[in-house]
C-alpha positions in Angstrom: 1.2 -84.4 -190.0 -0.6 -84.3 -193.3 -3.2 -81.7 -192.0 -0.5 -79.3 -191.3 1.5 -80.0 -194.7 4.7 -81.3 -193.4 6.0 -84.3 -194.9 7.7 -87.1 -193.6 10.9 -88.7 -195.2 11.7 -92.1 -194.0 15.2 -93.8 -194.6 14.9 -97.6 -194.7 17.6 -100.4 -195.4 19.6 -103.2 -194.2 21.6 -103.2 -191.2 24.7 -101.1 -191.7 23.6 -100.0 -194.9 24.4 -96.3 -194.3 21.0 -95.0 -193.2 22.7 -92.7 -190.8 25.2 -91.3 -193.6 22.0 -90.4 -195.4 20.5 -88.4 -192.5 23.8 -86.4 -192.1 23.8 -85.5 -195.5 20.4 -84.3 -195.4 21.4 -82.4 -192.0 24.3 -80.8 -193.7 21.7 -79.1 -196.1 19.7 -77.7 -193.5 17.2 -80.2 -193.4 15.7 -81.3 -190.0 16.3 -84.7 -188.8 14.9 -86.9 -186.2 17.2 -89.7 -185.0 15.2 -92.2 -183.7 18.2 -94.2 -182.1 19.1 -91.1 -180.3 16.0 -90.7 -178.9 15.9 -94.2 -177.8 19.2 -93.7 -176.2 17.6 -90.9 -174.1 14.9 -93.0 -173.1 17.3 -94.9 -170.6 17.9 -91.7 -168.7 14.0 -91.6 -168.1 13.1 -92.4 -164.4 10.2 -94.5 -165.4 11.7 -96.5 -167.9 15.0 -97.1 -165.8 12.9 -98.5 -163.0 11.2 -100.7 -165.4 14.4 -101.9 -166.5 15.7 -102.6 -163.3 12.5 -104.5 -162.3 12.9 -106.8 -165.2 16.8 -107.3 -165.3 17.8 -106.0 -161.9 21.5 -104.6 -161.3 22.9 -106.6 -164.1 22.4 -104.3 -166.9 23.6 -101.1 -164.8 27.2 -99.6 -164.4 28.5 -98.8 -161.1 27.7 -95.3 -161.7 24.0 -96.2 -162.3 24.2 -95.9 -166.2 22.7 -98.4 -168.2 25.3 -100.6 -170.0 23.8 -100.5 -173.6 26.2 -103.3 -174.7 25.3 -105.6 -172.0 21.5 -105.2 -172.6 22.2 -105.8 -176.3 24.0 -109.1 -175.4 21.0 -109.9 -173.6 18.4 -109.0 -176.2 20.2 -109.8 -179.5 21.2 -113.5 -178.1 20.3 -116.6 -180.1 17.8 -117.8 -177.4 13.9 -117.7 -176.8 14.6 -115.7 -173.7 16.4 -113.4 -176.0 13.4 -112.7 -177.9 11.4 -112.3 -175.1 13.9 -109.9 -173.6 13.7 -108.0 -176.9 10.0 -107.4 -176.8 10.2 -106.4 -173.3 12.7 -103.7 -174.3 11.0 -102.5 -177.5 7.6 -102.4 -175.1 9.5 -99.7 -172.9 11.2 -97.9 -175.6 9.3 -97.6 -178.7 6.4 -95.7 -177.1 9.0 -92.8 -175.9 10.2 -92.7 -179.3 6.5 -92.2 -180.8 5.6 -89.4 -178.4 8.9 -87.7 -179.3 8.2 -88.0 -182.8 5.1 -86.5 -182.1 6.4 -83.6 -180.5 8.8 -83.2 -183.1 6.2 -83.2 -185.9 4.2 -80.7 -184.3 7.2 -78.5 -183.5 8.2 -78.7 -187.5 4.3 -77.8 -188.4 4.6 -75.0 -186.2 7.8 -73.7 -188.0 5.8 -74.4 -191.5 8.7 -77.0 -192.0 7.8 -78.4 -195.4 9.2 -81.8 -194.7 11.9 -83.4 -192.4 13.7 -86.6 -192.2 12.9 -89.5 -189.9 16.0 -91.8 -189.4 15.0 -94.9 -187.8 16.9 -98.2 -187.6 13.6 -100.1 -187.3 11.3 -98.0 -189.4 9.3 -101.0 -190.6 9.4 -103.0 -187.6 8.4 -100.2 -185.2 5.5 -99.1 -187.6 7.2 -95.9 -187.7 6.7 -96.1 -191.7 3.2 -95.5 -191.0 4.0 -91.9 -190.1 6.1 -91.4 -193.3 4.7 -89.8 -196.8 8.0 -91.0 -198.8 10.4 -93.9 -197.9 13.7 -94.2 -198.9 15.6 -97.3 -199.5 19.5 -97.3 -199.0 20.5 -100.4 -201.2 24.2 -101.4 -200.2 26.2 -104.2 -201.0 26.5 -107.0 -198.5 30.4 -106.6 -198.5 30.1 -102.9 -197.9 27.6 -103.1 -195.0 29.9 -105.9 -193.4 32.9 -103.4 -193.7 30.6 -100.8 -192.2 29.6 -103.5 -189.3 33.0 -104.0 -188.5 33.5 -100.5 -187.9 31.0 -101.1 -185.0 32.8 -104.1 -183.7 30.5 -106.6 -185.2 31.4 -109.9 -187.0 29.9 -110.9 -190.3 27.9 -113.4 -188.0 26.4 -110.6 -185.6 25.4 -108.6 -188.8 23.5 -111.5 -190.0 21.9 -112.5 -186.7 21.0 -108.8 -186.4 19.5 -108.5 -190.1 17.6 -111.9 -189.6 15.6 -110.2 -186.9 14.5 -107.7 -189.3 11.9 -107.6 -192.3 13.7 -109.0 -195.4 15.5 -106.4 -197.6 13.4 -107.5 -200.8 10.3 -106.4 -198.9 11.6 -103.3 -197.6 13.1 -102.4 -201.2 9.8 -103.3 -202.5 7.7 -100.9 -200.2 9.9 -97.8 -200.9 9.2 -95.2 -202.9 12.9 -94.4 -204.1 16.2 -96.5 -204.0 19.6 -95.1 -203.5 22.3 -96.8 -204.6 25.1 -96.7 -201.9 27.9 -98.8 -203.8 29.9 -95.8 -204.5 31.5 -92.8 -202.7 29.6 -90.0 -200.9 29.4 -87.5 -203.8 27.6 -90.5 -205.7 25.0 -90.5 -202.8 24.5 -86.8 -202.5 23.7 -86.6 -206.6 21.0 -88.9 -206.0 19.6 -87.5 -203.2 19.7 -84.0 -204.9 17.8 -85.7 -207.7 15.3 -87.1 -205.2 14.6 -83.9 -203.7 14.3 -81.8 -206.9 11.9 -84.3 -208.4 9.9 -84.4 -205.0 9.6 -81.3 -203.3 9.5 -78.3 -205.5 10.4 -76.2 -202.5 13.7 -77.6 -202.4 14.4 -76.7 -206.1 13.5 -73.2 -205.6 15.6 -72.4 -202.2 18.5 -74.5 -203.7 18.5 -72.2 -206.7 18.0 -69.1 -204.7 20.8 -70.3 -202.4 18.1 -70.1 -199.5 18.8 -71.3 -195.9 16.3 -74.1 -196.0 17.1 -74.9 -192.3 13.4 -74.5 -190.0 15.4 -74.1 -186.7 
């Protein structure tokens, strides 16, 4: 990564803090985004991973059409039992290597295209050690009430949100390790203004391209 000059911007924050919103804003500005969550979903289509999933959980996590029922799988791995913790580690051992492989491929593609930087959107940036791949890390600081509102849109109760958050590194640790804090307590335009300031101060290429109305997209 660093040998080729392509920098990686990682997005960190709590569960349902608006990390994907930040990624979408970057994307609308023509900045490439690697979405680890989407790649993780793609992993369920991989024949070897599907076979491993079947070896571990059998038919219980598959729909009649043969697709992996991610909701049913989530119920197994995000439960409150010791078995759930074991199941989660098993799932991560299958999915995470796939994501790392695809990230390496994406990074190489960005380097070949001489992209000065791209964004890494990963729900478990620290927990999966993907943070080690980043040059700069943003922390999306979002009030709990706002996160609970976002979580409700996913069908999660406050208790479910708290349970998922408890399985991750603490918010204080993530905040301290970040290079830049984003205040996500306001509207989208407030967040956009902070991201513009971040890019202007961190990447001279961005300020030049913006002032010249140049298309930044490396695609």
